[in-house]
C-alpha positions as CSV (number, residue, x, y, z in Angstrom):
1,M,53.7,-27.6,-5.1
2,I,50.1,-27.6,-3.6
3,K,48.3,-30.9,-3.2
4,S,45.5,-31.4,-5.5
5,N,42.4,-29.6,-5.3
6,K,39.1,-31.1,-5.2
7,I,37.1,-30.0,-8.6
8,S,33.5,-30.1,-8.8
9,I,31.3,-28.9,-12.1
10,I,28.5,-26.3,-12.1
11,I,26.3,-26.2,-14.9
12,P,22.8,-23.9,-15.2
13,T,20.2,-24.9,-17.6
14,N,17.0,-23.2,-18.9
15,G,14.9,-25.1,-21.1
16,R,17.7,-26.6,-23.2
17,L,16.8,-30.4,-22.6
18,D,18.4,-32.0,-26.0
19,L,21.2,-29.3,-25.6
20,L,22.2,-30.5,-22.1
21,K,21.7,-34.0,-22.9
22,R,24.9,-33.6,-25.6
23,T,26.9,-31.5,-22.9
24,L,26.5,-34.2,-20.1
25,N,26.9,-36.6,-22.6
26,S,30.4,-35.3,-23.3
27,I,31.3,-35.0,-19.7
28,V,30.4,-38.6,-19.5
29,S,32.9,-39.3,-21.7
30,C,35.7,-36.9,-20.0
31,E,38.7,-38.3,-17.8
32,L,38.2,-37.7,-14.3
33,P,41.0,-36.6,-12.2
34,D,41.8,-38.1,-8.9
35,S,40.4,-35.3,-6.8
36,Y,37.1,-35.0,-8.6
37,N,34.2,-34.5,-6.3
38,K,30.6,-33.6,-8.1
39,M,28.7,-32.4,-10.7
40,I,25.9,-30.0,-10.2
41,V,23.4,-29.5,-12.4
42,V,21.0,-26.4,-11.4
43,E,17.5,-25.7,-13.4
44,N,16.1,-22.1,-13.4
45,G,13.0,-21.4,-13.9
46,S,10.5,-24.2,-15.4
47,C,11.2,-28.1,-14.8
48,L,11.4,-29.6,-17.9
49,G,12.7,-33.0,-17.2
50,V,15.9,-32.2,-16.1
51,K,16.2,-33.8,-12.8
52,K,15.4,-37.4,-14.5
53,L,18.1,-36.8,-17.0
54,V,20.7,-36.4,-13.9
55,S,19.6,-39.3,-12.1
56,E,20.5,-41.5,-14.9
57,L,23.8,-40.6,-15.1
58,P,26.8,-42.8,-14.2
59,A,27.6,-42.9,-10.6
60,K,31.1,-41.9,-11.0
61,L,29.9,-38.1,-11.8
62,N,28.0,-38.3,-8.3
63,A,25.5,-35.7,-9.8
64,E,23.1,-33.6,-8.0
65,Y,20.1,-32.0,-9.2
66,L,19.0,-28.5,-8.1
67,H,16.0,-26.1,-8.8
68,V,15.7,-22.5,-8.5
69,E,12.2,-21.3,-9.2
70,W,13.2,-17.8,-10.7
71,G,14.7,-18.0,-14.3
72,N,17.8,-16.0,-13.1
73,K,21.5,-17.6,-14.1
74,S,23.4,-15.7,-11.3
75,K,20.9,-16.7,-8.3
76,A,21.3,-20.5,-9.9
77,L,25.0,-20.3,-9.8
78,N,24.9,-18.9,-6.1
79,R,22.5,-21.7,-5.0
80,A,25.1,-24.4,-6.4
81,L,27.8,-22.9,-4.8
82,S,26.1,-23.4,-1.3
83,K,26.5,-26.8,-1.9
84,V,30.2,-27.1,-2.2
85,K,33.0,-26.4,0.1
86,N,36.6,-24.5,-1.4
87,D,36.3,-27.1,-4.5
88,L,37.9,-26.0,-7.7
89,I,34.4,-25.0,-9.7
90,F,34.4,-25.6,-13.4
91,F,31.8,-23.8,-14.6
92,T,30.1,-24.4,-18.3
93,D,27.0,-24.0,-19.9
94,D,24.3,-26.8,-21.1
95,D,25.1,-26.0,-24.8
96,V,28.5,-27.2,-24.9
97,F,30.8,-30.2,-25.8
98,V,33.7,-30.8,-23.4
99,D,36.8,-32.3,-24.3
100,P,38.3,-35.4,-22.5
101,K,41.0,-33.7,-20.8
102,T,39.5,-30.7,-19.6
103,L,39.0,-31.4,-16.1
104,I,42.6,-32.7,-15.9
105,A,43.8,-29.8,-17.3
106,Y,42.2,-27.5,-14.8
107,E,43.1,-29.5,-11.8
108,A,46.8,-29.9,-13.1
109,A,46.9,-25.7,-13.4
110,S,45.4,-25.1,-10.3
111,R,47.7,-27.1,-8.3
112,K,50.3,-23.9,-7.7
113,Y,46.8,-21.8,-6.2
114,E,45.1,-22.8,-3.0
115,Q,42.9,-19.6,-3.3
116,H,42.8,-15.9,-5.3
117,A,43.3,-17.5,-8.9
118,F,40.7,-18.2,-12.0
119,F,41.5,-20.5,-14.5
120,G,40.1,-20.1,-18.6
121,G,40.5,-22.4,-21.4
122,P,40.2,-22.1,-25.3
123,V,36.6,-21.8,-27.0
124,M,35.6,-23.5,-30.0
125,V,32.4,-23.0,-32.1
126,D,30.3,-25.7,-33.7
127,R,27.8,-23.2,-35.6
128,E,24.6,-24.9,-37.3
129,E,25.0,-22.2,-40.2
130,E,28.2,-20.0,-41.1
131,P,27.8,-16.3,-41.1
132,P,29.2,-14.3,-43.9
133,D,32.9,-13.4,-43.4
134,W,32.5,-9.4,-42.5
135,L,29.2,-10.4,-40.0
136,E,31.7,-13.1,-38.8
137,Q,34.0,-10.4,-37.4
138,L,31.8,-8.7,-35.5
139,L,30.0,-11.5,-33.6
140,P,30.9,-11.9,-29.9
141,Y,33.8,-14.6,-28.5
142,S,30.8,-16.7,-27.4
143,A,30.0,-17.2,-31.4
144,R,33.3,-17.3,-32.9
145,G,35.5,-18.7,-30.3
146,Y,39.1,-17.8,-29.1
147,D,42.0,-20.0,-28.6
148,L,44.0,-17.9,-26.0
149,H,47.3,-17.2,-28.5
150,N,45.7,-15.6,-31.4
151,T,42.8,-14.6,-30.0
152,R,41.5,-14.0,-26.9
153,M,38.6,-11.9,-24.7
154,Q,40.4,-8.8,-23.1
155,S,37.9,-9.2,-20.2
156,G,38.6,-12.6,-18.9
157,Y,36.8,-16.1,-19.9
158,L,34.0,-16.6,-21.0
159,G,31.4,-18.1,-18.8
160,L,31.3,-21.7,-20.5
161,N,35.0,-22.3,-19.9
162,W,36.3,-20.9,-17.0
163,A,37.3,-22.3,-13.2
164,A,37.5,-20.2,-9.9
165,F,37.4,-21.6,-6.2
166,A,34.2,-21.4,-4.5
167,D,35.3,-19.7,-1.4
168,D,36.5,-16.7,-3.5
169,I,33.6,-16.3,-5.4
170,K,31.8,-16.3,-2.2
171,Q,34.0,-14.1,-0.4
172,L,33.2,-11.5,-2.9
173,G,29.3,-11.7,-2.5
174,G,28.4,-14.0,-5.2
175,F,27.3,-13.7,-8.5
176,D,25.4,-10.2,-9.3
177,P,21.6,-10.9,-10.2
178,R,21.5,-7.8,-11.8
179,F,23.5,-9.5,-14.5
180,G,23.0,-12.3,-16.5
181,P,20.1,-14.4,-18.4
182,G,16.9,-14.0,-16.4
183,S,18.0,-10.7,-14.7
184,E,15.6,-7.9,-14.2
185,T,17.7,-5.3,-15.9
186,G,18.5,-7.8,-18.9
187,A,22.1,-7.1,-18.4
188,V,24.4,-9.8,-19.9
189,G,28.0,-10.5,-17.9
190,Q,27.5,-12.2,-14.9
191,E,30.8,-14.1,-15.4
192,S,32.7,-11.2,-16.7
193,E,31.7,-8.9,-13.7
194,M,32.7,-11.6,-11.5
195,Q,36.2,-11.8,-13.2
196,A,36.5,-8.0,-12.9
197,R,35.9,-8.4,-9.3
198,M,38.7,-10.6,-8.7
199,R,41.1,-9.1,-11.0
200,S,40.5,-5.6,-9.0
201,A,41.0,-7.6,-6.1
202,G,44.8,-9.0,-7.3
203,F,43.8,-12.4,-8.6
204,N,45.8,-14.3,-10.7
205,E,44.4,-14.9,-14.0
206,V,45.9,-18.2,-15.6
207,D,45.1,-19.6,-19.0
208,V,44.7,-23.5,-19.3
209,P,45.5,-24.2,-22.9
210,G,44.3,-27.7,-22.7
211,A,40.8,-26.8,-21.2
212,V,38.8,-27.0,-24.4
213,V,35.2,-26.6,-25.1
214,S,33.1,-26.5,-28.1
215,H,30.1,-24.2,-28.1
216,Y,27.4,-24.8,-30.1
217,V,25.9,-22.1,-31.9
218,P,22.6,-22.2,-33.7
219,K,22.0,-20.0,-36.7
220,S,19.3,-17.9,-34.8
221,R,22.7,-16.5,-33.0
222,C,24.9,-15.4,-36.3
223,N,22.2,-12.7,-37.7
224,T,22.2,-9.0,-37.7
225,V,18.8,-8.9,-35.4
226,W,20.6,-11.2,-32.5
227,L,23.7,-9.3,-32.7
228,Q,22.1,-6.0,-32.0
229,K,20.0,-7.5,-29.1
230,R,23.3,-8.8,-27.8
231,C,24.9,-5.2,-28.2
232,F,22.0,-3.5,-26.6
233,Q,22.2,-5.9,-23.3
234,Y,26.0,-5.4,-23.2
235,G,25.2,-1.6,-23.1
236,Q,22.6,-2.3,-20.2
237,F,25.8,-4.0,-18.4
238,L,27.8,-1.0,-18.9
239,A,25.2,1.3,-17.5
240,I,24.9,-0.9,-14.3
241,K,28.4,-0.6,-13.8
242,K,28.7,3.0,-14.7
243,S,31.3,3.0,-17.0
244,R,30.5,6.3,-18.7
245,G,28.7,9.6,-18.5
246,T,25.2,9.8,-19.9
247,L,26.3,13.1,-22.3
248,T,28.9,10.7,-23.5
249,A,26.8,8.3,-24.7
250,M,24.5,10.7,-26.1
251,Y,27.6,12.0,-28.2
252,D,28.5,8.3,-29.1
253,L,25.2,7.9,-30.3
254,V,25.0,10.8,-32.7
255,K,28.6,9.8,-33.8
256,F,28.2,6.4,-34.8
257,S,24.5,7.0,-36.1
258,I,26.4,9.8,-38.7
259,R,29.1,7.1,-39.5
260,W,26.6,4.4,-40.2
261,A,24.8,6.7,-42.7
262,L,28.5,7.4,-44.3
263,Y,29.1,3.5,-44.5
264,L,25.6,3.0,-46.0
265,V,26.3,5.5,-48.9
266,L,29.7,3.9,-49.3
267,L,28.6,0.3,-48.9
268,N,30.8,-0.9,-46.7
269,K,28.9,-3.7,-44.4
270,L,31.6,-4.0,-41.8
271,E,31.8,-0.6,-41.3
272,R,28.2,0.0,-41.0
273,G,28.3,-3.2,-39.0
274,K,30.7,-2.2,-36.4
275,S,28.8,1.6,-36.1
276,K,25.9,-0.4,-36.0
277,K,26.7,-2.3,-33.0
278,R,27.9,0.6,-31.0
279,I,24.5,2.5,-32.0
280,F,22.8,-0.5,-30.2
281,E,25.0,-0.6,-27.4
282,Q,24.9,3.4,-26.6
283,I,20.7,2.7,-26.9
284,G,20.9,-0.2,-24.2
285,Y,23.2,2.3,-22.1
286,L,20.8,4.9,-22.4
287,S,17.7,2.6,-21.7
288,I,19.4,2.3,-18.2
289,I,20.5,5.5,-17.3
290,L,17.5,7.4,-18.6
291,R,14.7,5.3,-16.8
């Protein structure tokens, strides 16, 4: 068995001080493995009091504050990675509650590996307001969660609960600034894109059931308007990855528009919602391809 890997935490944040306080308080209550190294909180965009908040954290967390002027999550993550060696990095967001055993679970799971592996745990949701049943089925995993047994993402793990070795990410070129919040393209998915590169490189993908986080989901992210925007951004992600041809996207746009009209007549909200998701995905795709 490989000796314990050093483990650090990286949290990018932008304009959500109250939620960040909740996240940091949950980490204060976490059990820290003996190999724990540090936590880096990297603020991208405006400075809104995060530095002071980090300075007040208990010394045991060895917390460090960084600032990146451009509000780009991928650039923020890359800047934070430059401050650590080959630690196992627990990546999370500024709007989660971390279970007390999460760091212990990641460190234990990583002992079989020194490199070429990435890890992820279950995501629970703490929703401000419950959506209708038909809409809940359409929401992305970030708004409905997964347990890794009955439900899991086929594309890997959410960026708010996963871990990987810093050197592996650096050797793959770091996070791509074309993806994620603050990107020039508007596309989502910087963690999914990185995990896809890891998978293509033959990395081990390791489920860690004991590493649990709960994601706060405001009511503003449990409605059809937000869902349509998210699908548009996912379409942009697919366009940058060149996952299909332009004619295919146009064909799908027409096809799913016809389906939407059909289910409008049939009064089927769920199927109409599924069609509308695909419509906005094609529109997002074409918005990049046809520039």
